[in-house]
Steps between C-alpha positions, in 0.01 A plus 500: 500500500506830312873476421461143375211600276702797368790270415272262312351787298848638425624161394201457270565837337865412443401170339256681275765752390748220442248316280450817294874552460548135405227526242676795340828321519348187353369701217846611415704206620666310245614219727197331662502125581196311374582164667360399842715342771304238697557396864301260730495528880281343770274723705574590859881541440676678779583869468850549347497172314686530158290414200770541227801712393365740239842638413619159398178394331467831314880527427532833677819655635488511879718807516262708295176405674511791742602744230222389275248523787376144482147469646215250513134570432223250577200541285163496679616360835678595811877505496559146621847486326792734457848501341832546675699757296828381643462132417223512239295240697120488497380435859172475697402817678166377649345157542288405203160335559384337181139473620497870572646603167328258270206387709349197324705506176672183406822688403652810656767740356672823603606722211811717551696758300872570549590850380851640440617847378790613280407341278141422587408135500192315623490130580168307553508240773222256597508326838265202548374450855467129566223379742591312818262331749488788740122519543272256679144432380242731661125480533300811434341461847650350809169339592249331276149482655248239397144449632381144467169372635513206732243341274740503194562157351848360484693530168394862453778714343589856599740727308793654678690811391839425339844625610719740296880479456681803343765266373448355155542174330578187685563684826141626515211320688520127436253330740274534816482308827214493763546442870371170632124486545249218531235709333684664207766443229607691187544434131759710302384631162699664210359798321526586131789743570682225687420641843420260783192517727329264752143382574382410855306174514268398796572139580286465822169646618538803732339550844498861617417413859812282518730729305356824378824619336773311316835675471716370212838605360544517120867505386621607152847373396710634204745306283822665614792331664469524782126535469316792654149487631215719622199419718145618552245410772187333381222563756196289442200612704233238528156647451237389751173319452235479779575151614547560881242573773560762776638345819501642858800455725273328750152376437400542870605797710443588866555870559492687832401865513480728801165647584451871446751489218475826303294507181729414212735288710647209306375164617665270244656540157383208287744392232370280221746422220441396140794352310369652185582852401332803364124501524517130569674577832298810593295394803181644641393423859140473619288354780322174427131453558579319825631820667238660726384857457616578858851399402491696175376806690778470756792431266591647165662287226710685244419322167831597342750441782322245717548711813235449768462810719275601785181660375282507810540513876651191659377430850610185672209520736251495204655268238812291533533277182449589132502230223549590133587337166697697238516408129794597276419505122741581215411710196575247233265434207372199687531618860639261759440536880640398839356540852613553861311459832582757770405507868552835673526486879439826686735534797392680812685816591478706815258750349237511772564710807406345832178637642420606856151502641433656841220291641484676833680796658427640844586869541517693726601295802591606852866526580468253788377221271608155614779306329405242231181689424403462132504835323447392139431195280671500158482258206751479211484337155688476168358379166837368380604139543801326647746720683342798330180431692657443843479821706642626828344771716697719737482832684782737608725360772500805726137476602337351810296260288550159345330289236356165588385262226155377590424291191606459139589852375322661799693699758415670828667820617542484877653731762843374601624784722332753733374811324554854621306776332723767651800356313326401177146636457429297185658231285505484123512125455611398152410146398742388227437180307775360275494195275795272437527560128808628323500791515258504793190716486348664800209708611430691816220666684532742789249524782509761773444381855401779738552467874245634745637671809458366850589697811829323568733796549519719807563872451866583507658825617829596334653526849427324825592803711449868420678781680333836438649823630252778573607853581332628814249781472363332188164607360210268590397289200849503347592199285771304676560215254329264257504141623384309195485121493476280191280199444566304175146356502226643281176690547358486852790280606729786411297789649670601827371682807742656750447521879693629798515229759368663815752562773473738792795711613446693822125438470507642148388286207712496183192584296488834684855579401523357147268420214552274197311512171343152476527500122852614425689469831582870539590567863401840649567674835182608683670737741801721542782315674732655757840340538513611860184300572511202257820382341393184315213265424505131413191331354387256226311547176307215346424450127207265438372383161132451413522132414303225658637419745699826522877492544701767674846605607628780719801724519661676794512880485744695713420873515789712624422861595787720389578788731490867394669774690173643627586542870721780627734435793350571846735640767424322824799624702540763621123515513335834447166645418424578142695807392658549843863520602670249724688668781790331672736618776859389509792604723762725346765274633397220269803326363589461136312203343222500751156388387274805504188350337391217277254549214293189428267487194281212389370420142229237447599438137703201389860452598635674193273801528522518883878527517546842672796736502543810721642839407525843655266734325600796724765525771611805704864397506604225260830455686333420830270207417513192278214279376538131417305460174406140577405488869403868553731554799595863565835536676729785589799552281679715762441645843296816547694823531402830655450638150237243410144629536292361781222386266564270200238423233526172304265401211534131402338348190427124479479386138391155374650305203194513271469651157410781541627518856270611784625673817412635843677765713543570868628821666704461815575804717795437730561712810836473675500507879777536749375212725559154363209271451619143511216366299720285290811428697308371805283277286550134593350182392327300772291187465128559479287364771232261395218722618635803309540290178144377548380858524672583175330200331173627635573837343578331169175304503304815577680681220432223247135491600473872449662477156266217396201701614617802306565279190148354517353851526713607202379204284137573582547865411674401176212272398251775564706745293524247211128461497457878480785606265629355165858497622574362843725688735813336616497370856793575721730202482609348822866461569683173495570555872161497666616685812661780311205518257265534791711768650528693177125487451407604856765743621390860499730782405682644806842630582760260638701721735506288816689194606174309459502580128860393473420177681217421261721565199767275643236238576377493140851491356628221719180303463553499120843347571339228709575654843285634781591813699400527866506830696650470851608747775863485603633546850569866431139562402575524126282334239692208343391309182585129503507307166404131517563268201195299404513135403467596128809724525701226665394254237601736219841549656555133534 
């Protein structure tokens, strides 16, 4: 853009300088042509078209045109033409538009100057631009608007704007044509300057309601060949007069509206139309005098739009039908009106929740209530209508109750299954009522049914059999165990009392041995137990509630007295007085492995604690004697030699298996003799005679009687001591073997040095094994000891 502008400025400056130079030249030129060469060309010739040959017409030499710098200057116009210096032809450089150059002039010329140098000559040339029909008629506006009242009489004339054609003469606007119309035609007029224009004439009365606008086409045609034309739209708008009344789409309307519709909800949009326009068609809506005040208070009528909206609360149960009459009036000078009758029907909606009324409810009830007993009476209702007013009542499924309809909307709640307070102490019964509307509405009410306890559960112990281990030598009053029963009933039905069921053992009542707390079931020992006297007790404890009638249950209790190692072994063979030494005589010729003596110890503790082992505590010669640790037999390990001392001293300890272990010792003094005593080798077993065996039984009975008498004396002494002292002294426990116990409790301390002492020791030892020993005199006058197996020993062997 800048370069183009610069070129135009430069070109203008050059032209100006050239004009100055030419003026100076002209002032001095002596050869200037005063004649004008005239040419005529039509407008719109193509670029490059030849107008004339200037060299020929101006008698110029073609060869000298370049030398003389032949050039063309157009005065006052663009350079539409130029000259070819080679041929001397004048040609069109740019299309020429006559209407642009000359506008409305009847004749149009281009003035040119041809300038040559050496010598300088100027030729005047005049080119006439001839008009052609290259422009169509045009209206100043594409649309011509006319407002004509529908009350205008026919024959009325209306002026229309004329068309303009840039062409001149006969090829300018010649006539006008109007499109076909039953209401209008035109009449062409000629002005003083010869221009043509048209008038629009109304030939039929207009009706705006039938056709508010008439669209016409006005055509202007020029006189060219072929003719050109231009068109304009003629829009005739028919002005309204108030000649139509407002009209509703329907004169009678039935409208349904849902109750409880929100305030402002649209009920109906009334549409009254008026074929008129403007203020004549502006409609105002209002209630007529026939519309009740109740209706006007409930519904609002918009006077401008005709919308009827909810103004008050709609309740189907209160008011179901509303009648109204609405008037539509236009705003014309003489107002016209129309009317519409409307009936509004209120439709029921499910807006009322069902209601529950508890007429009767019995609570609490006893848990043993009979089946089908009525617990409650319930009534239900719903203010809605139709399906919205039909209700159903139900309770949870997992309850031992059912509903039974007694009458219309009345239900009875009855017991359907046995009740048990211990499983479920109370029931929260929820009555739920639901209508059949869509969506359904419901309501519920919860009642609590309490169950009263009845004494229907016996006390229950966690176990049916209790085994309680009690260590002997326990302190009197010690807690043995807590035997607690459980009763799921309540209050007095749950309060338990514990008893020991009386049972006598050896003329001793259980209540003298044990005591139980009647409130909590704690079991106590009333005395100190001795395993060697009592090993176990078996009795029953009863738990009884305080219901009416009372219920009870019992449990078996097995008391096991656990042994303690509280009894030291007692050496019964060889028997000796307390602290004395047992003296035995044996021949020096005793063979190796011969039985010298047998130590027998007894322990009244349990089997584990009474297991006894034997050991040498002191021995004169350890290589001479051996001691079996299990049976206490002392045997020779070799024969006596002359170096061995005549007297041998053996100290044997008998130790039990308790923890800690208890023991007893015996000292045996052996004297070797040269003469052999066949106390052992001549011993034979012979059958006992019946009378001798009977004597032994007699001895046993006498011994047992003595022991029982001593035991009774001991118990009496113990009771007396308990009454006098806080801590009772321990009575001497009898042995498990009554004969041996009697002997241990009655034998006085003395020295066993004779064969009689040996016989008694042998008697006790063999009796423990189940044998009886009988002393007989052999044929040689020696005392012989015969061992007879008793029936118990034979049975054990078998």
